[in-house]
C-alpha positions in Angstrom: 0.0 0.0 0.0 2.9 2.3 0.7 4.0 2.0 -2.9 0.6 3.1 -4.2 0.7 6.1 -1.8 4.2 7.0 -3.0 3.2 6.8 -6.7 0.1 8.8 -6.0 2.2 11.5 -4.3 4.5 11.5 -7.4 1.5 12.0 -9.7 0.2 14.9 -7.6 3.6 16.6 -7.4 4.1 16.3 -11.2 0.6 17.5 -12.0 1.2 20.5 -9.7 4.5 21.2 -11.5 2.8 20.9 -14.9 0.1 23.3 -13.8 2.6 25.8 -12.4 4.8 25.6 -15.5 1.8 26.1 -17.8 0.8 29.2 -15.8 4.3 30.6 -16.0 4.6 29.8 -19.7 1.4 31.6 -20.4 2.4 34.7 -18.3 5.8 34.9 -20.0 4.3 34.4 -23.5 2.0 37.3 -22.8 4.9 39.5 -21.8 6.8 38.6 -25.0 3.7 39.2 -27.1 3.2 42.6 -25.6 6.8 43.6 -26.0 7.2 47.0 -27.5 3.6 48.0 -27.3 4.2 50.5 -24.5 6.8 53.3 -24.8 7.5 53.0 -21.1 8.0 49.2 -21.4 10.4 47.8 -18.9 9.8 44.4 -20.2 13.2 42.7 -20.7 12.8 40.6 -23.8 16.0 38.7 -23.4 15.1 37.7 -19.8 11.6 36.7 -20.9 13.0 34.4 -23.7 15.4 32.8 -21.1 12.4 32.4 -18.7 10.4 30.8 -21.5 13.1 28.3 -22.2 13.5 27.5 -18.5 9.7 27.0 -18.0 9.6 24.8 -21.1 12.3 22.6 -19.5 10.5 22.4 -16.2 7.3 21.4 -18.1 9.2 18.6 -19.9 10.8 17.4 -16.7 7.4 17.2 -15.0 5.9 15.3 -18.0 8.8 12.9 -17.8 8.2 12.3 -14.1 4.5 11.4 -14.9 5.6 9.1 -17.7 8.1 7.3 -15.4 5.6 7.0 -12.6 3.1 5.5 -15.1 5.7 3.0 -16.3 6.6 2.1 -12.8 3.0 1.6 -11.8 2.5 -0.6 -14.9 5.5 -2.7 -14.0 4.2 -3.2 -10.5 0.8 -4.2 -11.7 2.4 -6.7 -14.1 4.4 -8.1 -11.2 1.4 -8.5 -9.0 -0.6 -10.0 -11.9 1.9 -12.7 -12.4 0.6 -16.1 -11.3 2.3 -17.6 -8.3 3.8 -21.0 -8.6 
């Protein structure tokens, strides 16, 4: 049962990370899209592009965590499904 709780926790953490990364990606994309529209713009385009890249990597990492947790759960289910001799 502890394994299931651990995997559930991994799913929750990764899903939270995906949600956070999505929100950050959207906010940064809006900043980039609005660049230059205001003469008093203090929007640092270079930093926003770096942030976008960082957020993209965070999203990919969280997606990989979900994929790995799913594979691990599948392997565990296969093990428990194996007939005992």
